[in-house]
N, C-alpha and C positions, 0 to 999 in steps of 0.2 A: 898023804897022811890021812888016817881015819879021823873023822870029826869026834870031838869029845862031847858027849851028851851031858848037859847040866840043866838044873831047874832055873837058876838065876846066876848072874855074874856078881862076884864079890871083889872087893879091893884086894883081898888076900890072893885070889886067883891071878889078878893083874900083877901083883908084886912078884909072884912066882914065875911069870913068863920070862924066858931068856931074851936077851937083847939080840935083835937082828933075825930072829926066827919067827915065821908065821905059824900061828896055831888056829885051827878051825874048831868052832864050838857050834853045837846044835841045841837050840832052845825050843821050848814047847809052843810058843806063839809069837806072832809078829810084834805084839806089844812088848814082850820080853826083850826083843832085839832093840826096840826103841829105848827102853829103860836102860839096857846094858850100854848102849852107845853113849847115852847121857852120862852115866857113871864113869865110863872110860875117859871121856874128854874132861870131866871135872877132876878126875884122879891124876891127870898129868902134872898138876901143880904140886900135889902132895907127894907123889912118887918121883918128882924131878926128872921126868922123861917125856917122850912124845909117843903117841900111838897112831897107827894107821889102821883104819877099820873099813872093811868091805862087807856089805850086808847082802844076803840073798833071801828076800822075804818069801819067795816061793818054796825054797828048800828049807826055810827056817834055820839058816846057818849064817854065822858071821866069822870072818877071818881077821885076826888081830896080829899086828906086828908091833913090837915094842922097840923104840929107837932111843939112842942117847940124845940128850938135848944139845942143840948147837947154839953157840954164842953168836952175837951180832957180827963178829968177824969171821964166822964160818968154822971156828974151832969147836971140836966136840968136847963137851964137859964130861968129866969122869965122876 
């Protein structure tokens, strides 16, 4: 999949991500990746889900996967 070029990550973009599918974003600078990663992990509580983030600072890309939150007993929350 071709990376999506963005200036910065927003909570609305995270909310629009489908569950279980990885999306790759291209940001202008490494500092933007750091800021986006922070926003992503803080947003987990507000959006009631989990994110997996993989960063490539050389290519200025990050891949994000949105997952449904699991309970303590291993069941997936809807």
